[in-house]
C-alpha positions, -999 to +999 in steps of 0.1 A: -093-066-576-097-100-560-083-107-527-052-129-538-044-110-571-014-088-568-012-052-583+025-042-594+040-007-600+071+008-613+086+038-597+118+056-595+138+068-568+169+094-564+198+084-545+231+105-535+259+083-551+284+096-525+262+088-493+237+062-507+209+083-491+174+086-508+167+123-520+134+136-520+123+170-543+102+196-531+067+198-546+041+225-550+020+203-524+045+215-497+060+179-489+090+160-507+081+139-532+101+105-533+086+083-559+083+092-595+069+073-625+098+076-648+135+085-651+130+116-671+103+128-644+130+120-612+159+141-634+138+170-636+121+172-602+142+198-592+138+232-606+176+239-605+185+207-624+208+192-595+192+160-604+206+159-637+239+156-624+246+118-628+280+117-614+263+128-580+228+113-583+216+077-596+180+067-601+170+035-588+141+014-602+116-004-576+089-029-584+061-022-557+038-052-551+004-049-532-004-077-511-038-083-494-028-090-453-063-091-439-096-087-460-115-074-432-101-053-406-133-034-395-144-061-369 
């Protein structure tokens, strides 16, 4: 990647509609996952299907951009 070139990525996150808080889903790697590659993956993130309730949870779409801050940090 060229130093000034920006790489973008689309991710999806789950929010509780009532409290407008970000919701994570427990993963097999023993941590909470917050970023999902598509809407279906986000809705099916919980084995009990709680995120399928559209009246309680909304899915937000984010565009992630990587920006070079400093090209030589090992000085």
